C-alpha positions as CSV (number, residue, x, y, z in Angstrom):
1,M,-3.6,34.4,-35.6
2,A,-0.9,33.4,-37.9
3,A,0.6,35.2,-40.8
4,V,0.4,33.3,-44.1
5,W,1.9,34.5,-47.3
6,Q,-0.1,34.1,-50.5
7,G,1.0,35.6,-53.7
8,G,2.9,38.3,-52.1
9,A,0.0,39.6,-50.1
10,R,0.2,39.2,-46.5
11,E,-3.2,37.7,-45.2
12,L,-3.9,36.7,-41.6
13,E,-5.7,33.6,-41.0
14,P,-7.0,32.3,-37.4
15,I,-5.5,29.5,-35.9
16,T,-8.5,27.1,-34.5
17,C,-8.2,24.7,-31.6
18,E,-10.1,21.5,-31.6
19,R,-11.9,21.3,-28.2
20,G,-12.0,17.9,-26.4
21,K,-9.0,16.5,-28.1
22,M,-6.1,15.7,-25.5
23,T,-2.5,14.6,-26.8
24,M,-1.3,11.4,-25.2
25,R,1.2,13.6,-23.0
26,E,-1.7,15.6,-21.5
27,K,-3.6,12.4,-20.9
28,L,-0.5,11.0,-18.9
29,L,0.0,14.4,-17.0
30,W,-3.7,14.2,-15.8
31,L,-3.6,10.6,-14.9
32,A,-0.4,11.5,-12.9
33,V,-2.2,14.4,-11.1
34,L,-5.3,11.9,-10.5
35,V,-3.2,9.2,-8.9
36,L,-1.1,11.7,-6.6
37,V,-4.4,13.4,-5.3
38,V,-5.8,9.9,-4.6
39,S,-2.4,8.8,-3.0
40,I,-2.5,12.0,-0.7
41,S,-6.1,11.6,0.2
42,A,-5.6,7.9,1.3
43,C,-3.1,9.0,3.7
44,G,-5.1,11.4,5.5
45,G,-6.8,11.1,8.9
46,G,-3.8,11.3,10.9
47,T,-2.6,7.7,10.3
48,S,1.2,7.6,10.3
49,G,1.6,4.0,11.3
50,S,0.8,0.6,10.4
51,V,-0.7,-2.7,11.9
52,M,-0.3,-6.3,11.2
53,G,-2.9,-9.1,11.6
54,S,-5.9,-6.7,11.9
55,R,-9.4,-8.0,12.5
56,Q,-12.6,-5.9,13.1
57,S,-16.2,-7.0,13.5
58,C,-19.2,-4.4,13.7
59,S,-22.7,-4.3,14.2
60,S,-25.2,-1.2,14.0
61,G,-28.7,-0.4,14.2
62,M,-31.1,2.6,14.4
63,G,-29.7,4.1,17.8
64,G,-25.9,3.2,17.4
65,G,-23.6,0.2,17.0
66,S,-20.6,-1.5,18.2
67,C,-17.3,-2.9,16.9
68,E,-14.7,-5.4,18.3
69,G,-11.3,-5.7,16.8
70,S,-7.6,-6.4,17.2
71,Y,-4.1,-6.0,16.0
72,K,-1.3,-8.3,16.4
73,K,1.2,-5.6,16.0
74,L,0.8,-1.8,16.1
75,S,3.5,0.8,15.0
76,G,3.2,4.4,15.0
77,T,-0.3,6.1,15.0
78,Y,-3.1,4.3,13.4
79,S,-6.6,5.0,13.1
80,A,-9.5,2.5,12.8
81,D,-12.4,3.6,10.8
82,I,-15.7,2.6,12.4
83,E,-18.5,2.5,9.8
84,M,-21.9,3.4,10.8
85,A,-25.2,2.3,9.5
86,R,-26.5,5.8,8.9
87,A,-24.6,9.1,8.7
88,A,-24.6,11.6,11.6
89,F,-24.1,15.1,11.1
90,H,-21.0,16.1,12.9
91,S,-20.3,13.7,15.8
92,V,-21.2,10.5,17.8
93,K,-20.8,9.7,21.3
94,A,-18.3,6.7,21.7
95,E,-16.8,4.5,24.2
96,V,-13.5,2.6,23.6
97,S,-12.1,-0.2,25.8
98,V,-8.7,-1.3,24.9
99,S,-6.1,-4.0,26.4
100,V,-2.6,-4.7,24.9
101,D,-0.3,-7.5,25.7
102,N,3.1,-5.7,25.0
103,G,4.0,-2.1,24.8
104,P,2.0,1.0,26.1
105,I,-0.4,2.5,23.8
106,R,-2.5,5.7,23.7
107,V,-6.0,5.5,22.4
108,Y,-7.9,8.6,21.6
109,L,-11.2,10.1,20.0
110,V,-10.9,13.5,18.2
111,A,-14.3,15.7,18.6
112,P,-15.2,18.2,15.7
113,D,-13.6,21.1,17.7
114,G,-10.2,19.3,17.6
115,T,-10.4,18.4,21.3
116,E,-9.1,15.0,22.4
117,A,-10.3,12.4,24.9
118,S,-7.5,9.9,25.5
119,A,-6.4,7.0,27.8
120,T,-3.1,5.4,28.1
121,V,-3.1,1.5,28.2
122,R,-0.4,-0.7,29.5
123,P,-0.1,-4.6,29.7
124,G,-2.3,-5.8,32.4
125,S,-3.8,-2.4,33.0
126,P,-6.7,-2.1,30.3
127,G,-8.2,1.4,29.7
128,T,-11.5,3.1,28.7
129,V,-12.0,6.3,26.8
130,S,-15.1,8.1,26.4
131,G,-16.2,11.2,24.3
132,E,-17.3,12.8,21.2
133,A,-15.8,11.4,17.8
134,E,-16.1,13.6,14.6
135,V,-17.9,12.0,11.8
136,F,-16.4,11.6,8.3
137,H,-19.3,10.9,6.0
138,D,-20.6,7.5,7.4
139,N,-17.8,6.6,9.8
140,F,-15.7,8.0,12.6
141,R,-12.0,7.3,13.7
142,V,-10.4,5.8,16.8
143,Y,-6.8,6.5,17.0
144,F,-4.1,4.1,18.4
145,E,-0.7,5.2,19.2
146,A,2.3,2.9,20.1
147,L,4.0,5.1,22.6
148,E,7.4,2.9,22.7
149,G,7.9,2.1,19.0
150,E,5.4,-0.8,18.6
151,A,2.9,-2.7,20.6
152,R,1.6,-6.3,20.4
153,G,-1.8,-8.0,21.2
154,V,-4.1,-4.9,21.0
155,K,-7.7,-5.7,21.6
156,Y,-10.5,-3.2,21.5
157,S,-14.3,-2.6,21.7
158,V,-16.2,0.4,20.5
159,T,-19.6,1.3,21.3
160,Y,-21.4,4.5,19.9
161,E,-24.7,6.3,19.8
162,Y,-26.0,8.9,17.4
163,P,-26.9,12.2,18.6
């Protein structure tokens, strides 16, 4: 309420606020918050690395599916999102076979309870990891970690089954 002087008498008059009207500053502030939230969520999933020259090809059916892919160069920890034809409730049973041309890597799956199934892969010594992988909407993640800075020539194949 604001005080308004009229003819020597003091009368109080309510201040009204128009709903739904935003100033340009408020709009820009909301836009900045939205961009920040989207940026943070895009970095989620444990990926703190990068890949160059990535390729992935997948097929899926009612019982499960498979993917094959490769990275020319892997740095840090990177997760490959494996899309499924249908959503599973919590997890899928997955098997990942990996080879690398240069540099050791660790490949792993994370189960809904946080446990990891992992294998270390070195040049000339391919590896396989099998285990439960947590589902996020209609995909799950396979994690690749370059153990000595970077790795080159990473090739992988993934098969999975619905519960």
